[in-house]
TORVO-872426 format. One record per atom (N, C-alpha, C, O): residue in one letter; x, y, z. Coordinates in steps of 0.02 Angstrom, whole numbers, padded with zeros to 5 digits, always signed. Atoms other than C-alpha are relative to their C-alpha. Example, Ala and Ser with C-alpha at 12.3 -4.5 7.8 and 13.67 -1.06 7.14 Angstrom:
A+00045-00059+00000
A+00615-00225+00390
A+00045+00060+00000
A+00097+00059+00033
S-00042-00059-00003
S+00684-00053+00357
S-00039+00055+00037
S-00014+00110+00045
//
This chain:
M+00051-00033-00032
M-00148+00098-00356
M-00059+00004-00033
M-00057+00014-00094
V+00069-00018+00047
V-00327+00116-00410
V-00032+00045+00044
V-00056+00030+00099
P+00044-00050-00043
P-00402+00276-00353
P-00070+00006-00005
P-00094+00040-00051
L+00073+00007-00002
L-00581+00245-00312
L-00044+00058-00016
L-00089+00061-00058
A+00018-00066-00004
A-00619+00417-00281
A-00002+00038-00066
A-00048+00074-00084
D-00005-00038+00062
D-00561+00481-00445
D-00041-00024-00056
D-00053+00013-00104
L+00040+00038+00056
L-00666+00352-00553
L-00068+00031-00006
L-00105+00043+00042
Q+00060-00015+00003
Q-00809+00412-00635
Q-00054-00040-00024
Q-00113-00023-00019
A+00055+00040+00022
A-00896+00272-00712
A+00030-00080+00021
A+00090-00090+00030
D-00025+00081+00002
D-00886+00066-00689
D+00047-00009-00042
D+00099-00036-00025
E-00051+00030+00047
E-00802+00052-00847
E+00068+00021+00011
E+00114-00015-00010
E-00067-00016-00014
E-00653+00153-00787
E+00029-00045+00056
E+00089-00057+00062
L-00032+00048-00056
L-00642+00035-00636
L+00011-00064-00029
L+00057-00099-00007
F-00018+00067+00038
F-00654-00120-00757
F+00064+00011-00032
F+00104-00036-00027
D-00054-00019+00032
D-00517-00033-00856
D+00063-00018+00044
D+00110-00055+00030
A-00055-00011-00046
A-00410-00003-00708
A+00020-00077+00028
A+00079-00094+00034
F-00012+00071-00027
F-00422-00187-00639
F+00018-00040-00053
F+00061-00082-00042
S-00035+00048+00054
S-00397-00270-00813
S+00068+00015-00019
S+00101-00025-00052
A-00075-00022+00018
A-00228-00168-00826
A+00041-00033+00056
A+00102-00033+00047
I-00044+00026-00054
I-00163-00253-00664
I+00035-00058-00030
I+00003-00100-00061
G-00039+00050+00023
G-00021-00366-00710
G-00005-00061+00035
G-00041-00062+00085
E-00007+00065-00029
E+00013-00545-00666
E+00044+00013+00058
E+00094+00048+00052
G-00038-00009-00061
G+00075-00553-00485
G+00009+00063+00028
G+00053+00073+00070
A-00007-00070-00020
A+00052-00373-00457
A-00029+00020+00070
A-00083-00006+00084
I+00031-00021-00059
I+00017-00294-00287
I-00038+00060-00009
I-00009+00110-00031
T+00042-00055+00018
T-00131-00177-00297
T-00030+00046+00057
T-00061+00014+00099
L+00011-00032-00063
L-00170-00041-00170
L-00082+00025-00006
L-00095+00038-00064
L+00054-00033+00006
L-00354+00025-00143
L+00010+00039+00071
L+00005+00008+00125
E-00009-00032-00051
E-00321+00161-00024
E-00058+00037+00033
E-00098+00058-00008
D+00060-00028-00036
D-00452+00239+00102
D-00064-00026-00030
D-00108+00011-00052
V+00053+00028+00020
V-00573+00110+00051
V-00065+00023+00025
V-00114+00030-00011
D+00060-00037-00049
D-00696+00182+00190
D-00033+00055-00036
D-00094+00062-00030
C+00021-00050+00031
C-00710+00334+00080
C-00047-00006-00067
C-00088+00033-00090
A+00033+00020+00064
A-00769+00241-00074
A-00082-00005-00005
A-00118+00012-00052
F+00073+00012-00010
F-00942+00198-00008
F-00020+00013+00065
F+00009-00016+00110
A+00028-00018-00066
A-01038+00270+00137
A-00044-00068+00023
A-00047-00086+00082
A+00044+00055-00020
A-01152+00120+00135
A-00009-00043-00067
A+00001-00016-00121
R+00029+00034+00055
R-01208-00025+00016
R-00053+00037-00034
R-00059+00044-00095
Q+00065-00018+00033
Q-01370+00058-00002
Q+00008+00064-00053
Q-00031+00075-00099
S-00028-00069+00041
S-01287+00221-00083
S+00017-00045-00074
S+00055-00093-00078
N-00004+00030+00073
N-01300+00172-00278
N+00066+00008-00032
N+00093-00036-00065
E-00071-00022+00024
E-01135+00264-00321
E+00037+00044+00061
E+00015+00073+00111
A-00052-00028-00051
A-00986+00329-00233
A+00059+00023-00065
A+00083-00020-00103
G-00055-00024+00046
G-00856+00435-00347
G-00008-00030-00068
G+00039-00038-00106
G+00020+00023+00073
G-00954+00364-00505
G-00002-00071-00010
G-00022-00095-00063
I-00004+00073+00020
I-00928+00176-00479
I-00051-00028+00053
I-00057-00001+00108
T+00035+00030-00054
T-01052+00059-00391
T+00035-00049+00045
T+00091-00070+00034
F-00031+00039-00046
F-01026-00046-00247
F+00007-00080-00033
F+00056-00114-00019
S+00004+00059+00021
S-01075-00211-00345
S+00055-00005-00053
S+00080-00061-00062
S-00060+00003+00045
S-00938-00168-00480
S+00059-00016+00031
S+00099-00057+00008
L-00058+00011-00034
L-00811-00156-00351
L+00010-00067+00026
L+00065-00095+00023
L-00011+00079-00020
L-00845-00327-00280
L+00007-00046-00049
L+00036-00098-00036
N-00015+00040+00061
N-00849-00400-00457
N+00079-00006-00025
N+00111-00055-00045
C-00068-00003+00012
C-00680-00326-00483
C+00035-00035+00047
C+00084-00066+00027
I-00046+00029-00054
I-00611-00393-00321
I+00005-00070-00005
I+00059-00100-00003
D+00001+00070-00002
D-00669-00564-00333
D-00057-00039-00030
D-00071-00096-00012
G+00063+00029+00038
G-00826-00595-00452
G+00033-00017-00072
G+00092-00031-00082
V+00003+00020+00065
V-00844-00628-00631
V+00054+00032-00052
V+00081+00004-00099
L-00047-00037+00028
L-00735-00479-00682
L+00062-00009+00021
L+00104+00018-00015
A-00058+00008-00038
A-00593-00529-00570
A+00052-00032-00048
A+00035-00084-00077
P-00053+00038+00030
P-00428-00573-00659
P+00028-00054+00047
P+00032-00042+00108
Q-00026+00062-00032
Q-00355-00744-00604
Q+00074+00002-00017
Q+00103-00040-00051
N-00085-00009+00026
N-00170-00678-00619
N+00043-00017+00063
N+00104-00017+00056
G-00054+00011-00057
G-00099-00720-00440
G+00016+00073+00039
G+00071+00084+00065
R-00017-00069-00026
R-00114-00534-00376
R-00022+00007+00056
R-00072-00026+00073
V+00015-00022-00069
V-00122-00463-00208
V-00031+00060+00003
V-00007+00110-00025
L+00042-00056-00005
L-00252-00346-00164
L+00002+00030+00085
L-00023-00001+00132
V+00000-00021-00060
V-00213-00228-00014
V-00049+00071+00010
V-00040+00123-00021
M+00059-00052-00016
M-00361-00114+00051
M+00025+00046+00067
M+00037+00014+00118
S-00012-00039-00068
S-00318+00034+00187
S-00059+00028+00009
S-00098+00041-00037
T+00056-00040-00023
T-00445+00115+00293
T+00028+00030+00064
T+00071-00001+00095
N-00008-00032-00076
N-00425+00221+00449
N-00074-00007+00034
N-00085+00017+00089
H+00065+00022-00035
H-00607+00162+00485
H-00027-00054-00018
H-00071-00052-00060
P+00022+00059+00036
P-00631-00017+00463
P-00080-00018+00033
P-00115-00065+00014
E+00065+00020-00022
E-00791-00012+00564
E-00061+00031-00044
E-00121+00020-00034
R+00043-00019+00045
R-00867+00080+00424
R-00003-00040-00071
R-00029-00013-00119
L-00013+00030+00044
L-00833-00049+00305
L-00066-00049-00005
L-00089-00076+00046
D+00048+00044+00006
D-00977-00152+00228
D+00025-00082+00004
D+00078-00104-00020
P-00026+00060-00024
P-00973-00328+00290
P+00005-00037-00061
P+00041-00087-00056
A-00007+00031+00074
A-00985-00387+00102
A+00067+00007-00030
A+00091-00035-00067
L-00065-00017+00027
L-00822-00308+00063
L+00061-00036+00032
L+00109-00058+00001
I-00054+00026-00035
I-00717-00373+00201
I-00014-00081+00033
I+00008-00099+00088
R+00020+00065-00022
R-00788-00556+00216
R+00054-00043-00012
R+00094-00032-00057
P-00051+00053+00007
P-00678-00707+00240
P-00006-00023-00074
P-00060-00038-00100
G-00005+00030+00064
G-00620-00761+00070
G+00014+00064-00051
G+00043+00058-00105
R-00011-00065+00039
R-00616-00578+00003
R+00053+00044+00040
R+00096+00076+00010
V-00063-00015-00046
V-00505-00518+00151
V+00021-00064+00034
V-00015-00102+00065
D-00032+00062-00029
D-00383-00649+00202
D+00035+00011+00065
D+00040-00028+00112
V-00054-00032-00064
V-00272-00545+00325
V-00026+00068+00018
V-00044+00110-00023
R+00019-00066-00028
R-00318-00403+00434
R+00052+00024+00034
R+00067-00015+00079
L-00057-00016-00020
L-00166-00302+00485
L-00014+00078+00043
L-00036+00126+00012
E+00019-00064-00022
E-00186-00157+00610
E+00071+00030+00008
E+00117-00001+00035
V-00062-00023-00012
V-00048-00036+00602
V+00004+00065+00056
V-00024+00119+00048
P+00020-00045-00056
P-00025+00057+00771
P+00036+00060-00014
P+00082+00060-00054
P-00033-00070-00006
P+00023+00247+00799
P+00069-00016+00009
P+00092-00060+00046
L-00083-00003+00001
L+00213+00281+00763
L+00017+00023+00064
L-00005+00075+00086
T-00035-00021-00054
T+00311+00281+00917
T+00059+00031-00013
T+00082+00022-00069
R-00068-00026+00017
R+00475+00382+00935
R+00044-00067+00004
R+00086-00075-00040
E-00052+00052+00005
E+00563+00217+00982
E+00002-00042-00077
E+00051-00057-00110
A+00001+00042+00065
A+00498+00122+00827
A+00028+00048-00060
A+00062+00025-00106
A-00027-00041+00063
A+00536+00276+00710
A+00068-00003+00006
A+00100-00011-00046
S-00072-00001+00000
S+00713+00281+00780
S+00027-00058-00014
S+00081-00056-00044
D-00029+00058+00008
D+00743+00107+00774
D+00007-00011-00082
D+00058-00030-00110
Y-00001+00003+00074
Y+00682+00113+00582
Y+00048+00037-00040
Y+00072+00016-00092
V-00044-00038+00042
V+00787+00248+00527
V+00068-00018+00020
V+00114-00004-00018
D-00074+00024-00023
D+00940+00176+00624
D+00014-00059-00043
D+00070-00061-00068
R-00006+00055+00041
R+00915+00010+00526
R+00003-00001-00070
R+00038-00041-00101
V+00018-00001+00070
V+00861+00057+00359
V+00041+00059-00026
V+00070+00052-00080
F-00025-00055+00029
F+00931+00224+00334
F+00072+00028+00031
F+00085+00088+00023
P-00058-00020-00037
P+01099+00238+00429
P+00045+00049-00031
P+00086+00082+00000
E-00038-00051+00044
E+01172+00340+00295
E-00022+00065+00002
E+00016+00108-00020
I+00015-00075-00004
I+01069+00497+00328
I+00017+00017+00066
I-00010-00008+00116
T-00016-00026-00062
T+01148+00586+00457
T-00050+00041+00043
T-00036+00050+00102
N+00048-00050-00045
N+01002+00697+00523
N-00050-00042+00005
N-00104-00013+00013
R+00072+00034-00005
R+00877+00556+00532
R-00026+00001+00066
R-00087-00007+00074
H+00040+00000-00066
H+00857+00568+00722
H-00033+00092+00004
H-00080+00106+00042
A+00024-00073+00001
A+00822+00766+00696
A-00073-00014-00048
A-00127+00007-00028
I+00071+00013+00039
I+00685+00708+00556
I-00042-00031+00043
I-00100-00011+00043
V+00052+00043-00041
V+00609+00581+00685
V-00025+00054+00041
V-00085+00067+00037
N+00024-00051-00045
N+00604+00727+00817
N-00045+00045-00040
N-00093+00067-00009
D+00053-00048+00029
D+00511+00836+00688
D-00067-00032-00009
D-00120-00005+00006
V+00056+00029+00010
V+00397+00705+00639
V-00047-00018+00060
V-00108-00025+00058
M+00043+00024-00066
M+00350+00655+00825
M-00031+00067+00033
M-00060+00063+00088
R+00026-00055-00018
R+00301+00839+00842
R-00068+00004-00030
R-00106+00043-00002
E+00055+00005+00038
E+00152+00801+00718
E-00055-00021+00048
E-00041-00053+00099
A+00065+00007-00052
A-00026+00791+00802
A-00007-00082+00001
A-00018-00113+00053
H+00008+00074+00016
H-00033+00606+00726
H+00051-00041-00039
H+00032-00079-00084
P-00057+00026+00028
P+00141+00545+00675
P-00009-00067-00036
P-00032-00115-00006
T+00012+00067+00029
T+00135+00408+00556
T+00078-00023-00047
T+00125+00014-00061
A-00062+00025+00028
A+00268+00299+00466
A+00006+00039-00081
A+00058+00054-00110
A+00003-00035+00073
A+00210+00383+00292
A+00028+00066+00004
A+00063+00088-00041
I-00021-00071-00015
I+00246+00551+00361
I+00087-00004+00001
I+00124+00032-00031
L-00073+00011-00018
L+00423+00490+00419
L+00038+00001-00064
L+00087+00037-00072
V-00034+00027+00057
V+00467+00416+00245
V+00001+00058-00045
V+00049+00065-00083
N+00006-00056+00050
N+00404+00581+00150
N+00046+00042+00018
N+00073+00074-00026
R-00039-00058-00026
R+00513+00692+00270
R+00071-00033-00013
R+00114+00010-00020
L-00063+00031+00015
L+00664+00579+00237
L+00018+00006-00072
L+00076+00015-00089
M-00009-00006+00063
M+00636+00585+00056
M+00005+00078-00018
M+00041+00098-00064
R-00007-00071+00013
R+00615+00772+00060
R+00066+00036+00019
R+00085+00084-00014
F-00062-00017-00029
F+00778+00802+00161
F+00058-00026-00044
F+00104+00013-00051
Q-00050+00033+00030
Q+00892+00687+00058
Q-00021-00051-00052
Q-00011-00112-00044
P+00040+00054+00039
P+00799+00609-00089
P+00059-00041-00031
P+00050-00102-00028
D-00051+00039+00038
D+00963+00550-00186
D+00031-00049+00054
D+00037-00108+00037
L-00019+00044-00043
L+01029+00474-00036
L-00040-00050+00024
L-00016-00104+00042
L+00057+00050-00020
L+00862+00386+00012
L-00002-00049-00057
L+00000-00109-00046
H+00008+00048+00055
H+00847+00314-00160
H+00063-00048-00011
H+00057-00106-00032
A-00065+00042+00001
A+01035+00253-00155
A-00008-00050+00057
A+00011-00108+00044
A+00012+00037-00060
A+00991+00178+00020
A-00037-00054-00013
A-00020-00111+00004
A+00049+00050+00005
A+00839+00093-00036
A+00025-00048-00063
A-00007-00100-00068
A-00032+00037+00059
A+00939+00017-00197
A+00047-00039+00027
A+00046-00098+00009
S-00038+00048-00027
S+01074-00051-00095
S-00044-00057+00052
S-00025-00114+00064
R+00033+00052-00044
R+00944-00133+00024
R-00031-00064-00043
R-00033-00123-00025
V+00028+00048+00046
V+00860-00217-00126
V+00051-00040-00028
V+00035-00099-00036
E-00051+00035+00021
E+01029-00272-00195
E+00026-00052+00051
E+00043-00108+00032
G-00014+00039-00056
G+01072-00343-00021
G-00041-00056+00008
G-00018-00111+00021
L+00056+00045+00004
L+00912-00432-00025
L+00018-00055-00047
L+00032-00113-00029
S-00020+00042+00056
S+00948-00507-00184
S+00061-00048+00005
S+00055-00108-00008
S-00052+00038-00006
S+01116-00567-00157
S+00003-00053+00057
S+00044-00098+00055
S+00002+00036-00067
S+01074-00649+00017
S-00051-00071-00010
S-00053-00121+00025
S+00053+00045+00012
S+00932-00747-00067
S-00002-00040-00072
S-00054-00061-00098
R-00010+00032+00064
R+01004-00824-00231
R-00034-00066-00005
R-00061-00080-00058
S+00025+00074+00006
S+00945-01006-00193
S-00076-00007-00006
S-00102-00060-00026
H+00080-00003+00000
H+00758-00964-00185
H-00025+00029-00065
H-00014+00085-00087
R+00027-00010+00073
R+00669-00976-00349
R-00047+00060+00004
R-00039+00106-00035
G+00040-00058-00025
G+00532-00856-00275
G+00035+00068-00002
G+00010+00117-00029
S-00041-00058-00018
S+00660-00730-00230
S+00020+00028-00064
S+00017+00088-00077
R-00035-00011+00065
R+00738-00739-00402
R-00055+00039-00041
R-00037+00092-00067
R+00053-00028+00030
R+00562-00696-00481
R-00013+00076+00032
R-00028+00123-00004
A+00014-00061-00020
A+00542-00554-00367
A+00055+00056-00013
A+00043+00116-00010
R-00059-00040+00007
R+00709-00483-00401
R-00009+00027-00076
R+00001+00086-00089
Q+00013-00006+00064
Q+00668-00494-00587
Q-00053+00054-00002
Q-00042+00104-00037
R+00049-00054+00007
R+00508-00393-00560
R+00023+00065+00016
R+00008+00116-00016
L-00023-00078-00022
L+00597-00255-00463
L+00048+00030-00046
L+00062+00090-00041
A-00047-00023+00041
A+00720-00242-00596
A-00030+00032-00054
A+00002+00071-00090
R+00038-00033+00061
R+00586-00190-00722
R-00018+00071+00006
R-00048+00099-00040
//
């Protein structure tokens, strides 16, 4: 994760992007908050042009990484930031529904006995999200949650031994 709002200078942005490893997945969270408009010279201490250079310009590493940008306000994003070639896939995550939350906890965390009480608690929020749900699950039973996640990773790795790409993914997860 590259915390754009916390960076004080372009050099910090360059350092952050140059530290991204080969094949890494990098998150730029709430990218709409980093720049109000291209006309503003700085936001959080970094310039818009430096961000674009780090994403796919002269300063961009050519290491097969995946860059994920999140926003609550796609309409606020500068067209240069989200042009084709820079953003290849757009995915809208709809609001969390009770049915989706219940299905998720039943399939992914059947070991957590109070999972439906947690779902009910999350659904009382003004704007329930999957992130709130996962955070509540971790708060109520962190050891069990980590064990469940580890068993899911092990299950995935044993079911895909014949795929060379899956083997590389398992090796990265093990690091």
